[in-house]
GUFI-426791 format. One line per field, with one value per residue: residue number from 0; x, z, y of N, C-alpha, C in turn. Coordinates in steps of 0.05 Angstrom, whole numbers. Each point is the difference from the previous one (the first is absolute). Example, Ala and Ser with C-alpha at 12.3 -4.5 7.8 and 13.67 -1.06 7.14 Angstrom:
BEGIN
n: [0;1];
n_xx: [264;-7];
n_zz: [156;-14];
n_yy: [-114;21];
ca_xx: [-18;16];
ca_zz: [0;1];
ca_yy: [24;24];
c_xx: [18;-15];
c_zz: [0;14];
c_yy: [24;22];
This chain:
BEGIN
n: [0;1;2;3;4;5;6;7;8;9;10;11;12;13;14;15;16;17;18;19;20;21;22;23;24;25;26;27;28;29;30;31;32;33;34;35;36;37;38;39;40;41;42;43;44;45;46;47;48;49;50;51;52;53;54;55;56;57;58;59;60;61;62;63;64;65;66;67;68;69;70;71;72;73;74;75;76;77;78;79;80;81;82;83;84;85;86;87;88;89;90;91;92;93;94;95;96;97;98;99;100;101;102;103;104;105;106;107;108;109;110;111;112;113;114;115;116;117;118;119;120;121;122;123;124;125;126;127;128;129;130;131;132;133;134;135;136;137;138;139;140;141;142;143;144;145;146;147;148;149;150;151;152;153;154;155;156;157;158;159;160;161;162;163;164;165;166;167;168;169;170;171;172;173;174;175;176;177;178;179;180;181;182;183;184;185;186;187;188;189;190;191;192;193;194;195;196;197;198;199;200;201;202;203;204;205;206;207;208;209;210;211;212;213;214;215;216;217;218;219;220];
n_xx: [19;-12;11;-14;21;-16;-4;-12;9;21;-3;-3;13;22;-2;-10;-25;-1;18;21;-4;29;1;23;-18;11;-32;-15;-26;10;12;-28;-12;20;9;-28;8;25;-10;-2;-19;-17;-4;-14;0;-27;12;-11;-22;-6;-25;0;-29;-17;16;-7;22;26;-3;16;-12;29;-19;-1;-8;-1;10;-8;13;-21;6;19;0;-2;11;-14;24;-6;23;4;3;-5;-19;-15;5;-21;-11;6;17;17;-10;-2;-20;5;-23;4;-28;1;16;8;12;14;7;7;4;13;-16;7;-18;6;25;-7;-21;10;29;-14;-11;24;6;-18;5;27;10;-3;29;4;10;-23;-18;7;1;-21;-1;13;-17;7;20;-16;3;23;-24;-9;-2;9;2;-13;20;6;20;-14;-3;-22;-11;4;-19;-6;29;17;22;16;23;-8;1;27;4;-20;9;21;-18;-18;32;9;21;-13;4;-15;-8;11;-9;-12;12;-13;27;13;28;-17;-17;28;-3;-26;-8;-8;29;4;17;-4;4;-8;27;-20;3;17;8;13;19;-19;-2;-15;9;10;4;-34;-4;-13;-13;-26;-5;26;-6;3;-31];
n_zz: [-2;-14;3;-27;-13;-3;-20;3;-17;8;20;-10;-24;17;7;20;4;20;-22;21;10;7;22;-5;16;-2;-2;15;-6;-24;4;6;-19;-19;22;0;-24;8;-21;-27;13;-12;-31;-3;-26;-18;-15;-14;-22;-16;-10;-23;16;-14;13;-30;5;3;-10;20;20;9;25;28;20;15;28;-11;8;-20;-11;23;-7;28;-21;-5;-21;-30;-14;-17;-5;-32;11;17;-24;-18;14;5;25;-17;15;-21;-3;-25;17;-26;1;17;-21;17;12;-15;-8;25;13;-14;19;-27;-5;16;-10;-31;4;18;-14;-16;17;9;-26;-7;21;-11;-2;17;-3;9;5;9;-18;-16;22;8;-34;9;24;-9;11;6;-25;17;13;27;-10;-18;20;-16;-2;13;-8;16;-30;2;-24;-12;-18;16;7;-14;12;-11;20;22;-17;-4;27;3;-19;5;24;-4;-10;26;6;27;23;20;4;18;-18;21;-3;-27;8;-13;13;8;-17;-1;15;-4;6;-18;-4;-21;-9;-23;18;-3;0;1;19;4;23;-25;25;0;23;-2;26;-6;-18;0;22;3;17;-15;2;-4;-15;7;-1];
n_yy: [-19;19;25;5;16;10;-1;14;10;-15;14;28;-21;-16;20;-12;1;7;8;-8;22;-4;22;19;4;25;4;13;-5;2;25;8;-5;5;23;8;-7;13;18;-1;-14;27;-7;-8;-9;4;-14;17;-7;23;4;19;13;-16;-6;-12;18;-12;28;8;10;6;-5;5;-30;20;-3;20;22;0;19;7;-31;-6;-17;-14;4;9;-16;6;-24;4;21;-14;-14;18;-3;-27;10;-20;-22;-13;-21;-14;-19;-17;0;-18;-14;-22;22;19;-11;-10;17;21;6;-5;-5;-15;1;6;-17;-19;3;1;-13;-4;4;-8;-12;12;-24;11;8;-25;24;1;-11;17;12;-4;-5;21;-5;-19;14;6;-7;-20;-8;1;-37;14;12;27;8;27;-15;-22;-6;-4;-23;8;0;17;-3;13;-19;8;-1;11;22;6;-5;17;17;-15;3;25;5;-19;10;4;-18;1;27;-2;15;5;-19;10;-2;29;-7;-6;10;17;-7;11;-24;21;4;17;-13;24;23;26;10;10;5;22;4;-4;7;18;-18;-14;6;-23;15;-6;1;16;-17;12;-28;10;27;-19;3];
ca_xx: [-18;27;-7;16;-6;-21;-13;-29;-7;5;-24;-33;-16;2;-19;-28;-14;18;31;5;23;11;11;20;0;16;-15;7;-9;10;22;-6;-8;16;6;-15;-8;22;9;10;-27;-16;-28;-14;-25;-7;-14;-29;-2;-23;-1;-17;-25;-1;26;3;29;6;12;-8;8;6;4;15;-14;15;-8;23;-11;5;-21;-17;-10;20;-14;2;-2;1;8;16;30;26;-2;11;24;23;3;5;27;5;10;-30;8;-20;1;-16;-5;8;-24;-16;-22;-21;-21;-15;-11;-5;-23;13;-25;-1;31;-6;-22;4;13;-13;-26;20;8;-28;-15;21;6;22;17;4;22;7;8;32;19;-1;4;30;10;-2;15;-33;-27;-11;14;4;-23;-9;-12;16;21;-11;3;-19;-10;-22;-7;-16;-1;-8;20;22;20;16;4;-31;-19;8;0;-30;-4;16;-12;-23;-5;8;30;8;-21;-12;29;-2;7;7;36;29;17;8;17;-15;-8;19;11;-14;7;-18;14;16;25;19;-12;18;2;-9;14;17;30;5;6;-26;-10;-21;14;-21;-22;-13;9;-21;-30;-20;-9;12;-20;-33;-18];
ca_zz: [2;-3;-11;-24;-9;-27;-7;10;-34;0;18;-2;-9;17;28;2;28;22;3;30;-8;30;0;23;4;13;21;25;11;-16;14;22;-6;-6;23;20;-15;-13;-30;-21;-11;20;-10;-22;-16;-15;-28;-13;-25;-10;-25;-6;-14;-28;-19;-1;-3;28;24;33;17;26;24;20;25;26;17;3;-7;-25;-13;17;19;13;7;-31;-21;-20;-9;-21;7;-15;11;25;-3;-4;35;20;5;18;-13;-8;4;-12;8;-15;13;-10;-15;8;21;-19;-17;14;12;4;-9;-6;-1;36;9;-6;11;33;4;-11;15;17;-14;-5;28;10;35;14;8;31;9;30;-6;-13;19;21;-15;-6;27;7;33;21;-12;2;29;-1;-1;-29;3;-17;10;-14;-31;-21;-12;-11;-28;-5;-28;1;-11;-7;-1;-22;-10;5;-20;-24;7;-4;-24;-13;14;-9;-29;4;-6;22;13;12;17;18;-22;16;14;-16;-15;-25;-2;10;-20;-21;13;2;-29;-16;-21;-17;16;-2;0;-15;7;-23;0;24;11;-5;18;16;-11;14;17;5;-22;-2;17;25;-4;8;21;28;-2;0;21];
ca_yy: [20;25;23;9;24;3;39;-4;1;-25;-17;5;-20;-20;7;-13;1;-15;2;21;23;6;22;10;38;12;26;1;-22;-21;-12;-9;-25;-11;-4;-14;-22;-6;-8;29;1;18;-2;-17;9;-18;1;-2;0;5;7;19;-9;9;-5;-22;-11;-12;18;-1;10;-10;19;-11;10;3;18;22;29;17;16;18;-19;-11;-30;-15;17;-15;29;-10;-11;19;20;-6;0;21;20;-4;-5;-24;-26;-10;-24;-16;-20;-15;-28;-27;-7;-20;11;9;-27;-15;19;26;12;28;10;1;8;18;9;2;17;30;5;19;33;13;10;10;-18;16;-8;-6;4;-10;-21;2;-3;-29;-22;-5;-6;-24;-16;-2;-3;-20;0;-32;-9;8;31;11;24;27;9;-19;15;-12;10;24;8;28;9;-23;4;-11;-33;-11;-3;-22;-29;0;-2;-18;-25;0;-10;-26;-1;-17;-11;19;8;33;19;23;-7;-4;34;-10;-20;-24;-5;-11;-24;-29;-15;2;13;-24;-6;26;26;16;30;24;23;2;-7;-31;-14;-10;-23;-11;-28;-25;-4;-22;-24;2;-10;20;-10;10;16;-8;17];
c_xx: [19;-19;9;-11;-19;-8;-33;-7;3;-28;-23;-24;-9;-15;-29;-12;7;22;1;16;11;13;19;2;19;-7;7;-15;5;30;-3;-12;21;19;-9;-8;31;1;-4;-30;-14;-27;-14;-26;-1;-8;-26;11;-21;4;-13;-24;3;27;7;26;3;21;-6;22;11;-8;6;-29;14;-22;27;-6;9;-23;-23;-20;17;-29;-6;-2;8;17;21;32;25;0;21;35;21;-4;11;24;4;5;-28;11;-33;-2;-17;-22;-1;-18;-17;-31;-19;-17;-14;-18;-8;-29;-1;-31;-10;13;-10;-22;2;18;-12;-22;13;8;-30;-12;23;-2;31;23;5;23;11;3;24;18;-4;8;28;18;-4;6;-22;-21;-15;12;2;-33;-13;-13;10;3;-18;8;-14;-23;-32;-7;-21;1;-13;14;25;30;15;-8;-34;-17;11;-6;-32;-5;7;-12;-28;-1;7;28;10;-26;-10;34;-11;11;12;20;20;10;8;17;-14;-11;11;17;-19;10;-18;6;15;31;15;-14;16;-9;0;16;14;24;6;7;-21;-20;-29;3;-26;-23;-6;15;-19;-29;-12;-16;7;-20;-37;-2;3];
c_zz: [-3;-14;-18;-4;-26;-4;-5;-32;0;14;-9;-7;13;26;-2;23;19;7;25;-15;23;-4;22;2;9;24;34;8;-16;20;34;-6;-5;25;18;-12;-7;-22;-14;-14;20;-5;-20;-17;-14;-31;-9;-29;-6;-35;-8;-13;-28;-13;-5;-5;22;20;21;9;30;19;16;17;23;29;6;-4;-28;-9;26;20;10;0;-27;-20;-19;-22;-34;16;0;14;27;2;-7;20;19;8;22;-14;-12;-9;-13;8;-12;16;-15;-26;2;19;-23;-20;16;26;1;-22;-9;2;33;7;-8;13;26;0;-16;13;27;-3;-4;26;12;32;4;15;28;16;35;-7;-16;19;14;-9;-3;29;3;21;15;-6;10;38;5;2;-22;4;-12;14;-7;-27;-26;-13;-3;-18;-4;-21;2;-12;-6;-1;-34;-6;9;-25;-20;8;5;-27;-12;19;-13;-34;-1;-7;21;19;24;17;16;-18;21;15;-20;-6;-26;-4;10;-31;-21;10;-6;-33;-18;-20;-26;14;1;-4;-14;6;-14;7;34;2;-7;18;28;-13;19;15;-3;-16;-9;14;23;-9;6;24;31;11;7;29;24];
c_yy: [23;23;4;29;6;30;-7;-2;-37;-15;3;-13;-20;5;-7;10;-19;3;23;23;7;22;1;29;12;18;-16;-22;-21;-22;-16;-28;-18;-13;-27;-30;-10;-15;21;6;17;-3;-15;6;-31;8;-5;7;19;-3;21;-10;5;-14;-33;-11;-15;15;0;22;-14;14;-7;23;-5;18;18;26;7;18;12;-23;-22;-26;-20;11;-20;26;-17;-4;15;21;-8;-13;22;25;-12;0;-17;-25;-12;-23;-21;-21;-18;-17;-25;-7;-18;4;11;-13;-18;11;20;12;38;19;12;23;33;22;8;27;31;7;8;25;3;8;15;-3;23;-16;-11;-1;-18;-37;-10;3;-22;-25;6;-5;-29;-17;3;-15;-31;-5;-35;-7;9;28;12;34;22;12;-17;21;-14;12;24;20;25;17;-14;22;-17;-31;-14;-4;-19;-31;-7;-13;-28;-23;2;-19;-27;7;-10;-3;18;9;33;16;25;-5;-6;18;-4;-17;-23;-6;-5;-26;-27;-18;-1;11;-20;2;27;17;21;30;20;30;-6;-17;-38;-12;-14;-22;-7;-27;-20;3;-25;-25;-9;-12;18;-9;-1;20;-12;15;-28];
Protein backbone atom coordinates (compact mmCIF):
# COMPACT_ATOMS: atom_id res chain seq x y z
CA UNK A 1 0.00 0.00 0.00
CA UNK A 2 1.56 3.26 -1.06
CA UNK A 3 0.92 6.86 -1.96
CA UNK A 4 1.40 7.97 -5.54
CA UNK A 5 1.69 11.49 -6.89
CA UNK A 6 -0.90 12.30 -9.54
CA UNK A 7 -2.41 15.40 -11.13
CA UNK A 8 -6.12 16.12 -11.04
CA UNK A 9 -6.16 16.02 -14.83
CA UNK A 10 -5.03 12.38 -14.58
CA UNK A 11 -7.38 11.55 -11.72
CA UNK A 12 -10.54 13.34 -12.79
CA UNK A 13 -11.99 10.71 -15.10
CA UNK A 14 -11.11 7.88 -12.70
CA UNK A 15 -12.88 9.28 -9.64
CA UNK A 16 -16.21 7.78 -8.63
CA UNK A 17 -18.91 8.43 -6.03
CA UNK A 18 -17.84 7.10 -2.65
CA UNK A 19 -14.16 7.88 -3.14
CA UNK A 20 -12.87 9.65 -0.05
CA UNK A 21 -10.86 12.87 -0.15
CA UNK A 22 -8.50 13.47 2.79
CA UNK A 23 -7.12 16.89 3.69
CA UNK A 24 -4.14 17.98 5.72
CA UNK A 25 -4.80 21.61 6.56
CA UNK A 26 -2.50 24.30 7.88
CA UNK A 27 -5.01 26.30 9.90
CA UNK A 28 -5.17 26.42 13.70
CA UNK A 29 -8.08 23.98 14.09
CA UNK A 30 -6.56 21.62 11.51
CA UNK A 31 -3.31 21.53 13.47
CA UNK A 32 -5.24 20.71 16.66
CA UNK A 33 -7.01 17.80 14.95
CA UNK A 34 -3.73 16.46 13.57
CA UNK A 35 -2.07 16.75 16.97
CA UNK A 36 -4.96 15.09 18.81
CA UNK A 37 -5.12 12.19 16.35
CA UNK A 38 -1.32 11.97 15.79
CA UNK A 39 -1.75 12.04 12.02
CA UNK A 40 -1.33 14.20 8.93
CA UNK A 41 -5.08 14.18 8.21
CA UNK A 42 -7.32 16.92 9.57
CA UNK A 43 -10.46 16.69 7.44
CA UNK A 44 -12.31 14.43 4.98
CA UNK A 45 -14.99 14.72 2.32
CA UNK A 46 -16.40 12.34 -0.26
CA UNK A 47 -16.95 12.49 -4.01
CA UNK A 48 -20.39 12.89 -5.56
CA UNK A 49 -20.97 13.12 -9.30
CA UNK A 50 -23.65 15.06 -11.15
CA UNK A 51 -24.63 15.55 -14.76
CA UNK A 52 -26.26 18.56 -16.37
CA UNK A 53 -29.99 18.28 -16.95
CA UNK A 54 -30.97 17.70 -20.59
CA UNK A 55 -27.39 16.74 -21.43
CA UNK A 56 -27.24 13.46 -23.35
CA UNK A 57 -23.45 13.33 -23.35
CA UNK A 58 -21.45 11.31 -20.80
CA UNK A 59 -20.04 14.50 -19.26
CA UNK A 60 -20.11 14.73 -15.48
CA UNK A 61 -18.90 16.98 -12.68
CA UNK A 62 -16.90 15.72 -9.73
CA UNK A 63 -18.36 17.35 -6.65
CA UNK A 64 -17.36 16.96 -3.05
CA UNK A 65 -19.69 16.89 -0.07
CA UNK A 66 -18.22 17.72 3.31
CA UNK A 67 -19.08 19.29 6.62
CA UNK A 68 -16.95 22.38 6.84
CA UNK A 69 -17.10 26.17 6.67
CA UNK A 70 -17.69 27.30 3.06
CA UNK A 71 -19.62 30.07 1.37
CA UNK A 72 -20.66 31.62 4.68
CA UNK A 73 -22.17 28.41 6.09
CA UNK A 74 -20.54 26.10 8.65
CA UNK A 75 -22.00 22.68 7.98
CA UNK A 76 -22.78 20.28 5.14
CA UNK A 77 -21.72 21.84 1.82
CA UNK A 78 -21.47 20.62 -1.77
CA UNK A 79 -18.96 22.23 -4.14
CA UNK A 80 -17.03 21.60 -7.33
CA UNK A 81 -14.07 19.45 -6.41
CA UNK A 82 -11.77 21.29 -8.80
CA UNK A 83 -12.54 24.55 -6.98
CA UNK A 84 -11.76 23.01 -3.58
CA UNK A 85 -8.52 21.59 -4.91
CA UNK A 86 -7.39 24.86 -6.44
CA UNK A 87 -8.23 26.95 -3.37
CA UNK A 88 -7.01 24.58 -0.64
CA UNK A 89 -3.82 25.32 1.29
CA UNK A 90 -2.37 22.01 2.43
CA UNK A 91 -2.15 18.34 1.54
CA UNK A 92 -4.93 16.65 -0.37
CA UNK A 93 -5.25 12.91 -1.07
CA UNK A 94 -7.66 10.80 -3.13
CA UNK A 95 -8.63 7.41 -1.62
CA UNK A 96 -10.46 5.25 -4.21
CA UNK A 97 -13.15 2.98 -2.80
CA UNK A 98 -12.40 -0.73 -3.20
CA UNK A 99 -13.67 -2.10 -6.52
CA UNK A 100 -15.18 -5.25 -4.99
CA UNK A 101 -17.11 -3.23 -2.41
CA UNK A 102 -18.35 -0.90 -5.14
CA UNK A 103 -19.54 -3.78 -7.32
CA UNK A 104 -21.11 -6.00 -4.64
CA UNK A 105 -22.51 -3.86 -1.84
CA UNK A 106 -22.33 -0.13 -2.61
CA UNK A 107 -25.77 1.37 -3.35
CA UNK A 108 -25.03 4.50 -5.34
CA UNK A 109 -28.59 5.87 -5.13
CA UNK A 110 -28.88 5.46 -1.35
CA UNK A 111 -25.46 7.06 -1.00
CA UNK A 112 -26.36 10.10 -3.10
CA UNK A 113 -29.87 10.55 -1.68
CA UNK A 114 -28.73 10.40 1.94
CA UNK A 115 -25.86 12.84 1.54
CA UNK A 116 -27.71 15.22 -0.77
CA UNK A 117 -30.54 15.46 1.77
CA UNK A 118 -28.10 16.44 4.54
CA UNK A 119 -26.92 19.34 2.37
CA UNK A 120 -30.47 20.23 1.36
CA UNK A 121 -31.46 20.40 5.04
CA UNK A 122 -28.36 22.52 5.74
CA UNK A 123 -27.21 20.40 8.65
CA UNK A 124 -24.81 22.45 10.78
CA UNK A 125 -21.29 21.48 11.80
CA UNK A 126 -21.07 19.57 15.09
CA UNK A 127 -18.05 21.04 16.86
CA UNK A 128 -18.58 19.37 20.29
CA UNK A 129 -18.76 15.88 18.81
CA UNK A 130 -15.82 16.57 16.49
CA UNK A 131 -13.67 17.41 19.51
CA UNK A 132 -14.89 14.47 21.58
CA UNK A 133 -14.36 11.99 18.73
CA UNK A 134 -10.66 12.90 18.73
CA UNK A 135 -10.30 12.22 22.47
CA UNK A 136 -10.37 8.44 22.69
CA UNK A 137 -8.43 7.77 25.87
CA UNK A 138 -11.46 8.07 28.15
CA UNK A 139 -13.97 6.38 25.84
CA UNK A 140 -14.05 3.04 27.64
CA UNK A 141 -14.29 2.56 31.38
CA UNK A 142 -14.43 -0.64 33.40
CA UNK A 143 -17.15 -3.24 32.72
CA UNK A 144 -17.87 -1.87 29.23
CA UNK A 145 -19.08 1.57 30.36
CA UNK A 146 -18.32 4.57 28.15
CA UNK A 147 -16.27 7.50 29.34
CA UNK A 148 -17.06 11.23 29.08
CA UNK A 149 -15.51 11.59 25.61
CA UNK A 150 -17.75 8.95 24.02
CA UNK A 151 -20.22 10.20 21.39
CA UNK A 152 -23.68 8.73 20.98
CA UNK A 153 -24.57 8.62 17.30
CA UNK A 154 -26.57 11.71 16.31
CA UNK A 155 -27.39 12.91 12.79
CA UNK A 156 -28.93 16.26 13.75
CA UNK A 157 -25.51 17.83 13.05
CA UNK A 158 -22.39 16.49 11.39
CA UNK A 159 -18.65 16.83 11.67
CA UNK A 160 -16.65 15.86 8.59
CA UNK A 161 -15.77 12.21 9.13
CA UNK A 162 -19.12 11.49 10.76
CA UNK A 163 -20.88 12.66 7.57
CA UNK A 164 -18.71 10.57 5.24
CA UNK A 165 -18.90 7.48 7.46
CA UNK A 166 -22.69 7.81 7.61
CA UNK A 167 -22.91 8.03 3.81
CA UNK A 168 -20.78 4.92 3.38
CA UNK A 169 -22.81 3.07 6.01
CA UNK A 170 -26.15 3.94 4.40
CA UNK A 171 -24.79 2.86 1.01
CA UNK A 172 -23.74 -0.54 2.36
CA UNK A 173 -20.00 -0.05 1.93
CA UNK A 174 -19.54 -0.85 5.64
CA UNK A 175 -21.67 -2.52 8.29
CA UNK A 176 -23.24 -0.79 11.26
CA UNK A 177 -20.80 1.59 12.95
CA UNK A 178 -20.98 4.46 15.40
CA UNK A 179 -20.25 7.16 12.86
CA UNK A 180 -20.09 9.82 15.59
CA UNK A 181 -16.88 8.21 16.90
CA UNK A 182 -15.03 8.16 13.57
CA UNK A 183 -12.19 10.67 13.20
CA UNK A 184 -10.72 11.73 9.83
CA UNK A 185 -7.69 9.47 10.23
CA UNK A 186 -9.92 6.59 11.39
CA UNK A 187 -11.85 6.80 8.13
CA UNK A 188 -8.62 6.75 6.12
CA UNK A 189 -7.49 3.62 7.96
CA UNK A 190 -10.65 1.62 7.29
CA UNK A 191 -9.92 -1.34 5.05
CA UNK A 192 -12.36 -0.31 2.30
CA UNK A 193 -10.03 1.17 -0.31
CA UNK A 194 -7.91 0.08 -3.23
CA UNK A 195 -4.28 -0.72 -2.36
CA UNK A 196 -2.92 2.64 -3.51
CA UNK A 197 -3.98 6.18 -2.68
CA UNK A 198 -3.02 9.32 -4.55
CA UNK A 199 -1.69 12.71 -3.50
CA UNK A 200 -3.13 15.55 -5.55
CA UNK A 201 -1.57 18.47 -3.70
CA UNK A 202 0.88 19.39 -0.97
CA UNK A 203 4.12 18.12 0.55
CA UNK A 204 4.98 14.77 -1.10
CA UNK A 205 6.73 13.57 2.05
CA UNK A 206 3.47 13.57 4.00
CA UNK A 207 1.72 10.20 4.25
CA UNK A 208 -1.47 8.70 5.70
CA UNK A 209 -0.24 6.40 8.43
CA UNK A 210 -1.66 2.86 8.54
CA UNK A 211 -3.81 3.53 5.49
CA UNK A 212 -6.35 0.79 4.66
CA UNK A 213 -5.49 -1.47 7.61
CA UNK A 214 -8.37 -1.30 10.14
CA UNK A 215 -11.72 -3.06 10.22
CA UNK A 216 -14.71 -0.68 10.30
CA UNK A 217 -16.38 -3.15 12.67
CA UNK A 218 -14.04 -1.87 15.40
CA UNK A 219 -16.23 1.26 15.40
CA UNK A 220 -19.54 -0.58 15.87
CA UNK A 221 -22.14 0.69 18.33
